[in-house]
N, C-alpha and C positions, 0 to 999 in steps of 0.2 A: 517566487517562494521566499518566505521569511527564513531566517535562521531557525533550525529545529533544536530544541533543548529546553533548559530551564530559563525562561525569559521573564524580564520585568514588565514587559508590555501587557496591557490588558487585552481581553478577548476581542473587543471591537477594534482596538488599535491594530491588532494582528491581522484581522480580516481586511481592514482598509489598506494596510501596508502591502499585502499580497495583491489586492485588486489594483493598486497603483502600478505594480510591476507590469501589468498588461494594458492598463487604461491610459497611462501617461503618454501623450502624443497621439492618441486615437480619438476618433469622432465618437464621443460617448453617447450621442443621440442615436447612433446606429445600433446600440445594444437593444435588442428586442425582448430578451428574456434572461433571467438569472437563475441558474440551478445551484442550490446551496446545500452543502453537506456539513454536518456536525453530529457526532455520536451522542454526546450527553451534556449539552450546554446547560440544561436545567438542573440536572443532578449535581454537576461539578461546579457550576458558576451561578446557579440560582436565577438564570435568565428564563423567565416564564414564556416569553414570545420571542424565540431566537430569530426567526425570519424577520419579524417586524423590527427588532432591534438592529439587525444588520442592515435592513433596507433603509432605516432612518440614518444610520451612520454613513452609509454609502452616499445617500442624497446630500448630506451635509458636506462630505468630502468632495463629491463630484456632482455639482448642481445640475449638469445636463443629463445625468443618468437617472431616468425615471421609468425603468423597466420593471415589470412584475417579477417577484422573487418566488421561486418554487422550492419547497423543502421545509425543514431540513431533512435530507436523506441521511441514512446512518453511515454510509461510507462514500468516499470520493468516487469510487468505482461505480456505485449505484447512481450517483448524480450525473456522472459523465455518460453512462450508458443511456439514461433517460433523455439526456440532452441530445445525444446522437440519434435516438429513436424518435424524438419528437417530430410531429408533422411539420412540413415546411410552410405552414400557413402564416408566416410573418416575414417581414423584410428585415434585413440587417443581420447582426452577429449575435452570438450567445456567449454570455459569461458564465463560466463554471467556477465556483468559489467554495473553498472548504476551510474550516477553522476549528481549532480545539485548544483549550486551556486546561491543563491537568496538574502541573507540578506543584501548585499551591495546596493541594490536598494530600494528606498522609496516604502512603501507598496502601496500607491495610484498609483504611476507610474507603479509598477509591475502589479497591477490589470489591468491597461489599456493595458500593453504589452501582458498579457496572454489571455485576453478576445478573441481576434481574433484567437488565437491558439485553443481555445475551440470551438467557433462557430462564424465565421465571419458574418453570416447573423443576428443572434441575437445581436451581438456586435453593429450593426447599430442602434439599439434601446436602447443602453446604458446598455445592460445586461452584468453583470460580474458574476463570479462563485458564490459569495455570494447571488446575486440577484436571480439567477436561483435556488440555493439551498433553498432560502426562499420560492419560489413558490412551490417547491416540498414539503417542510415541511408543509406549510399551507394546501395544498391539502390532505396530509397524515393525519394530525390532524383531519380535518373535516370528512374525509371518514371513519375513524376507531375510532373516539372519544378518541384519545390519549391525556392524560393530558399534559399540557405544562411543568410541573415540572419534568416529566420523562426525558426530554432532559438534564435538570440540573444534574440529577443523573448519566447519561452517562459520562458527563464531570468529575464529582467528582470521579467516579470509575476509569477512565482512568488516571487521575492525581495521584491517589493513587498507581496504578500499576507502573507508570513512576517514582515515587519517589524511587522505588526499582531497577531502571534501570540506571546504570552508563553512558550509552550512549544516554540517552534521552535528548531532548531539555529542557523540564521542569521537573526537579527533585524535585517537591514540591507538597504538597497536597493543594487542595482548598476545600471550603465548599459551601453548597447549596446557602447560601445568597450571596456569592461572585459571583456566576454564575448569579443569578437572578438580581443582581444590576449592572452587567457589562454593558457597553454601547451597544445600539442597533447598529448592522452593517447593516442588511437588515431584517426588521420585518418578522418573529419573532426571527430571529437569533441574538444572542448577542455575544459579543467578546469571551466569554468563551465557546461558542458553536462552534467556528471556529478554525480549525487547523492553526498553525503559518506558515509563510514562514521560511524555514530552509535550511541550507547547509548540504551536506553529500554525501556519496557514499557507495555502497555495492556491493558485488561480490559473486558468487558461482561457483563451479566447478562441471560439470556433467561428469560422466564417465561410460563406459559400464560395468566395473567390480564391481560396487556397492560400498557401504560404510556403514556408521552407519545409514543413513536414505535414503529411496527410495521414488520416486514419483510413486504413484499407479494409479493416474488418473488426467486428466486435461480437461477443457472445456472452450469454448469461446461463448459468447452471444452478440447479437447486438440489439439495439433499434433504434427508429426513431431519426434522427439527431436533429430535431427541437422539442421543448417541446410541442408546440401546435398540433403536428402531432401524439403524443402518445395517446394510448387508455385511459390511466389514468395518470394524472400528479403526483400522489402520489405513483406510483409504479416503480420499476426498473425491467422490464421484462428481460433485458439482464442478470441480476444477476440470475434470476430464471432459464433461459435456460443454462447458463454456469455451474451452480451448478448441475443441473439435468444430464448434460453430464459427468461432472467430477465424480459424485457419481456413475453413471451407469458404467463407465469404471473401477472404483475402486471396483465395486461390494459391495458397502456399502450403508447405509442410514444415514441421518443426526444424528440419535440417536447413531450411532457408534462413532461419533467424540468426542474427549476429549477436544480439545482446538482449537480455531479459531482466526486467525488474519483477521480482516474485515475492509472494507473501511469506514472510519469515518472522512472524510475531514470536515464534519459538524456533530455534535453529533447525530442529528436525523437520519442520514444515517446509523448509526450502527444498530438501531432498524429496520429500513426498510429492510436493507440487511439481517439481521438474519431471517426475515420472508420470504423474497423472496428465500433464500437458503433452506428453508424448516425446519429450526430449530424450528420455532413456527408458529402458525396460524396467518393470517393477523390481525394486531392490538393487538396481545397478548404479544409481547416480553417485553413491559414495565412492565407487571406484573411479569415476570420472573426476570427482573432486580430488582424490589422492593423486591422480595422474596429471593434475594441473589444467584440465580442460575447462574448468569453471573460473579460472583467473581472468583478469581483464584482457590479457594478451593470449588467452587460450582459445579453443575452438568456439566456445560459447561463453561470453562474459556474463556472469550472473551477479546481480545486485552490485554493479560498480559504484553506486551511491553509498554503499554500506548497508543497504537494506534497512528494514525496521529495527534490526538488532543493534545497529551502530549509527545509522543516519538518524534514527529516532522513530517514535511511534505515537504521534498524536492521532488517535484512532480514526476519527472521521476524515483525516486529511490524506492518509497514506496513498490512496489511489491516485490523487492529483499530484502529490509530490513525486510519484513515479513518472507521471506524464512530463513533469518539468525535467527530471533526469533524462528521460528518453529523448526529449526535444534537444537537450544539451548534447547528448551523445550523437544524435543523427545530424546535427549541424556542425559537428567537429569542434565543439567549444568546451569539452570536459577537461582539458588540460592534462594533468598527470594521471587522471583516471580514465582517459579516453580509450575506448575500444577502437583499434585501428580499422579504418575503412568501414565503419558501421553504416549500413544502409537500411537494414530492416530490423525492427525491434518489436518485442512483445511485452505487455504489462499484464500482471495478474493482480486483482484486488479481491479480497475475501472478507466476509463479515463473520465474527465469532470464530467458531471452529468449522469454518467453511460450509455453513448451511447454504449461503448464497455466495456465488463466485462470478466475477466478471473478468473477461480477457479481451484485450485490445491489441491490434496489430498496427504499428506506425511505420511509415516509410519516408525516407528523405526524398524530396522532390528534385 
């Protein structure tokens, strides 16, 4: 994984840097397929054929790499899921690669460019991702009597974790009063509840021979495209169904998981997703947060990387950057942010306001 943040490197340079992290020292001729993820390279970078451009850059950097490239998928989770589900009709390994370049575009302009990618119908009414996230948050608060200050604590926790992560966008701590006094973006979401726009890339190599970490289970869930068509505005049913399938395939329960990297494009989403995935009853995760259970040395380490909120949020990369973090945790290489004795981890990757959700279970071999 590259550093996540505001980077000088160009889009293709970032993609090649991440790929080099898993390809250097490997037999590149063994790569049979490449699954590629990038949310909005055309809108943000003007790249009309992203897959073709990335394929050309990879061939120039790694001459022995001549595998077909599939994508771009919208999220790293989607690319990884399709790679794991793909038929075994080829020999060799699979490269999964994700890249996004966002920080060169003004935030307001980027919001307008990305809104139709999320939902073109709701975009007609001026809906942006923060606006939709605010609707979900307000409904969740009212339905389950969740106190507003709980969302501040999510941001504080994730910034503390990211301060120990040399690849994070924000490597600094923040305090409760800084979150509470930050400007409103979309009521009740404040600036410090919202993940930043970030540049970055990540990659992983999947092979039939196994390695230090294995995927034990994975699942995909889908919800209604339009928020007003959902049974409950304050719930993410796609996360519930994806987690149920992944945990069933892995033959585990949420109680077996030591560490989880979870979707927190907005801080309230961390609490909602923990509950939907079965880690806590609906409306109860904030109590676990206040009791210290979600800290790195707590019962369930949640977003030890800093999450999207502080590690950073290059949209099409986040599922794969979570894979990198989980690999680091399960191999005991996370340093100051290491969850002690981590053996079993879960990753959640969601698109937009969780219309599509992917959950993966990873285990140390």
